[in-house]
N, C-alpha and C positions, 0 to 999 in steps of 0.2 A: 397462337393463344398472344396477345399483346402482353408483354412483359409489365408495363406500368398497368394494366387494366389490372393483373394479377395482383400487384401492391397495393393497389386502393382496398381491394378486398379482404387482405390481409394485413394489419397494420404489425404482426408481430405480438411477441406477450406483454410487452410494457407499451407499444405503441396504441393498442385497442384501449387504455385507458387516457390517452391525453387529450381527448376533451374536457374530463373531468379535474384531472391532475397538474394539466402544463401551468406554470408560473407559480404552483403552489408545493405541489408532492413533489412534483419533477420540475427541472430547470429553475427552481426559487430563484430571485434576486436578491442577493445579499448586499445591501450598498453601507457606504461611509467606510471608514478606515478598518485595515483589517485587525482584528484583535478579538477580544473576548466578549465585547458587545458591539453589535451591529444593529443596523436598520432592516427590518423586512415588513414590507408594504405600510410604513410608514411611522412604525413602532420599534421600539429600542428591544431587542432581544439579546439574552445570554445564548452565545453561540458555541456549541459543542459540535460543531461538523466540519471544522478547518483545521487540517493537518498541520498547523503552524506551531509544532511540539514547543520548541525553544523560543518563540517568540520573536525570530530574527524577521521577520516581514517587514514590521515596522521600526524594528532598532535604528537609532539615528546613524549609527556607524554603515549599516548596512544599505540605507536608504541613501547616504551621502556616497557610496561607493558607486551604488547603482546609477546615479544621476551625473557623478563625475564620467563615468563611462560612457554612457549615453552622449553626454555633451562633446566628448572628446573623438569619440568611435562613430557615432550614430548606430542606429539598429540594424544597419545593412552589411558591415564591415565584420569580417571579411565575406566575400562573394563567392559562393559555388561550393563544390563538396571539399573536403579536407585535403584527398588525394590529388585534388587537381589544381586548386588555385586557394583553399580555405585553411591554410595552417597558420599559426602563429606562434611566437615564444610563448605568449600566454597561456594557448592551449596545453603545450606542452609542461609549462611551469605546473599548471592545475593537475595533470597527469602524473607528474612527479609528487606532488606534495598529498595528492590522495592515496597513492603506492605507499607512502612512508606511514601514512597514518592508518592503513588498514593492513599495515604489514604484507603487502604482495609485491613480488617483484615488477611488476609491470601494470599499466592501467590505461583501458581507452575511455574517452570520453564518447556518449551517445547523446545524440540531439532529443531523442525521447526514450522514456521508460520503456513506455508498451511497446512501440514498434523496435526497440533496441532489444530486449529479452527475446520475443520470438523469432527475430532475425538472427540473435546468436544461435538460438537452438538448430533453425535451418542449417546455417553455416557448420555446426558442429556435427549433424548427423547425416549420412547416407542410407541407403534401402537397405544396408545389410547390419545396421547397427540397431541397438534396443533401447529403449527409454523406459525407465521406471520412477514414476512419480507419484506425490502425494493427491488425494482425491480431492481434496481442497484447496487445492493450488487456483492462484490468482486466475482471473481470465486470460492476461496477457501469455502466460505459462500455457494454457488450455490451447491457445491458438497457435502457439507454435508447436506443441505436440501435433495438434491437427495436422498440421503442414507435413509431418513426417510421414513419409510412406511405409516405413519398416513397423518391424514389432513393437506394440507398447502394452506395458503392465502396470497399472494403477494400483497401490496401495489402499488400505484403509487409513482414513487420516491420523496421523501420529501414532500408530499402530506396529510397533516393532515387529511382532510376530508375522501379520500380513505382509510388513515391508520382505522379512526374510523368506516368506512364502514366495512371494514374487521373485525375489531375488534368483532363488532355486530355478524359476521358469526360464527367468530373463538368460542365465547362464547355460541353460541347456540350449535356448535358442540362439544364443550368439556364438555357440560353436557348431552348429548347424549352419549358421551363415556367413561366419568368419568375420563377425564386426565386434564393435565394442560395446559397452554399458556406462549410458550416462543415466545418473539419479538426480531428480530434479525435486526440491523441496523449497519451503520458506523457512526465515529466520525467525519472522513474526507473521501469523496470518491474522490480517486485517480485519476481519469480522469478528472471529472469535476472541481476540486478544491473547494468544496461546504462543508461545515460542516454539517452533519446530524441533523437533526430537534430533538434533543434529549431533549431539554426543552418542548416543545411541547408534544413529546411522553409521557415523565415522569409525565406531569401533569395530564395526563389522569388515571393513577395509582388509582386515587380515584374513577372512574367510573370502570374500567375493573379491573381484576386480572389476572396478568400476572408478568413475569419475563422478563428483558431485559439484553438482551446481546450485548455489542457494541465492535466493531472491531476498534480499534483507531490505527492503525498502522502509518499513516499519521501525526495525532494529537498528539502523544506522543514524547514530546520534543520540539514541535512547538508552540502549543498553551496553553493558561491558564497563570495565573500570575508567577507560577513557573517553568512551562514547564511540567506540569503533566497530560496535553490534554485536550481533547474537554469537557470532562464533567466539568474540572476545568473552562474552558473558559465559560462555560454557566451557572455554577453556580449549578450543578445538579450530580456532581461525586457520592454523597451518593445516588442517586436514579437508579443508574447503579448496576445490581446485580452482573454482571460479566464483568469486564473490560479485554480486549484483547488486546495485542499490541507486535510487533515484535522488534527485536533489529535490522533488517536489514535498516532502515531509519535514524531517528536521531542517534543511537547507532552505525551505520557503522561496523555492523559486522553481526552475523546470529544467529538464535534462537528466542525465543519468550517467553512470560509468559501469565499468565490468574489471577487475582485477583477477591477475592471476599470475603463473609463469611467463616470463619474457616471449618464449618461442611459441605460446599460445595465443598471447595477447598479438603478438606479430601476425598470426595465421588470421586473426579476427580481424584484424584492421585491414587487410588485404581482400578478406571473404566475406563482411558482413553486409549485405546489399544494402538494408536501410541506412547505412552511413556511407557506403561508396557513392550512392547513387541521389544522396541529398544533401541538403545545404549545411555546413559548418556551423556549429553551435555560434550563434553573434557573439560579439566582443563584450557588450554588457552583461551578459548573462554570463561568461566566463570570468571575468574581472570580480563581479558579483559573487560569484560561487568561492572566489580565493577569499574574500573578504570573510563569507560566511564560515570557510572553513576554517579561517584563522580563529573566529570566535569560537565556533565549536570547540577547538582545542585549547584554547587559552582560558577562555570564562566558564568555567566549571560551576559557577554559582547559577547558571543559567539551567543547566539540567538537573542541579540540586531542587532548586524551585519545582521544575516540571514533575521531578521524581515527590516531592511533599505535596504538590495538589494532587497527584495520581493516589496516594496514599490516603490523605484526607477524604477524597471522591470514594474510592473504592471500598475503604473501611466504614465510611458513613452510609451507605448503599447495604452493605451487609448487615451493620449492627441493627438496620432498619426492615430486615426481613427480606432484601432484594437478591434474586439469584442473578450472579453476574458471572455465573460459569465456574465449575470448581478446578478447571486450569487456568484460569485468569491471570497470568503472570507477567503482564507488559502494560504500557500506557493505554491501549486499547480496553475499553470498559464497554462491556456487553451487557445490556440488563435484559434479560427473559421474562416475557409473560405471557399467560394464557389469554387468548381472544382470537374473534374471527378477524378476516381481512377488514370487514365494514368497522369491528369494532377498534382496531387497530387507527384505521383512517380518522376516525371521530377522536380518538385519544389523542393523535397529534395535532388535531385541529385546536383541541381545549388547550394542551399546553402551549400551541403557541399564541393563542388568541388571549387566553384568561391568565397564562402563568407565565408569559414572555419568555418561554425556552425554547431554543431552537437545536434540535437534533435528527440526526437521520434514522430512519425507521426499515425493517425489513421484515418482508411475510414471506407466505408460500408463494413461488416453490424454492425459495433460495432455502428456508427453513420449514421444518415439518407443519403440517397443517394444524391448525388451532393454537399456533405459537406466533409471537410476535417479537421482535429485537428490536430494541431503541440501543443505539449505538453511539457513545461519548468518548471525545476526543479531548482529553484534559491537554492541557496547554502551560507554559511557564507565564503566560499572560492572564492566565484565570487568578481569581480572587478568592480568599476563604469567603467572602460573602456571595461571590458567585454560585460556591459549593453549596453554603446552606439555603440558599433561595431555591437551587437545584433539587437539593434533596428534599426539601419540603415540599417542591411540587410534586415531585414523584410520590410521595407518601399520599397526597390529596388524589392523584389521578388511579393511583393503586387502590385505594378505597373506592371509587365510584366505578372503576372496573368490576371489582369483585361484587360491588352491589346491583351490577345489570345497567348502571345509567347510560354507558354508550352501546347498549345492543340495540336497542329502538333506531337511535340515530344511525348507526353504523348501517342497519338493514336498510334504511331508507336510502343512504348514501349508494350501497351496494346496487338497489331497485333502480336506483336514476341512471 
């Protein structure tokens, strides 16, 4: 078989919708300055789909730091992987400051979050080791776990009893293989808006012998007394053996980092293949991250504004009868509704074209059939007016959905 011919006949679970969805539902082009309102297909929309939690993307001090660093260093410097030719004092400074902020002995920068964490999982585990992980973990964790050729035990999402059952099995298996156990979960589950059960898992460390890796992409900068993340929020930061996060959320940039004990980070520095064989993080990104981290530490009013907007949005939705999930306790705000895929598509189109609201939608198979999830990401840049307009728009589309307004239109879209 010609492998290309096979691919032409099967575009994949998402690709099969490309002819209808591309440019509107998938790969949409948001234009203008990054912020609470942007331009989509020529019209201004209130945007709830950008992970710019603290509004740093267009903060004047951040923009100046980025521009000055680009002017001084260009986008290429330093060339090569860090191990060979890509090290600098600024890279080491950023690692030290991140380590102090998250209360970890050592930190390693990663050029990308997605490839970083699955490469970390690959570096940590050999075929004798056992991995135990939450079933709702992000795709990057799943890809890392798929690379592991040893035993794997998934537990039901945020279910401590399921976790314990899987740990019993994992403990038996580890004794058979002579390996260790790595537990992987998230600080904040980015689709549901729920915190991971880090405290409950950490409390089992006296009973089971394992190491804990936490992906806190959505928790870093938003949770905890200082913004150091979900571990700080739950009082178990010291129980997290490897703390991972990305710059792509609160820091409004690109790249990531992992923190832990000095000897383990040193091991990862010399064995994480996606970093050893990839270009070093460019200097403007590093210097820009130093400025963002400074603002995160010294401008608590940014996080206070974010949390104020989260409270206004979530309370407003609940007061108007919307289901945002009983366990939602982070900035990520899911709105659950009942409807077919066709109705969901028609609803989103109505929201964008007639109510000027741009948010992400999730349907089957990510969530059960007959359900749709509209995900809102509030930021410090949003205004009370944005929130009021959005809640009123949601009330209108909810009435239309319940009256069957979207049913015929949705059926026609799916048929096409």
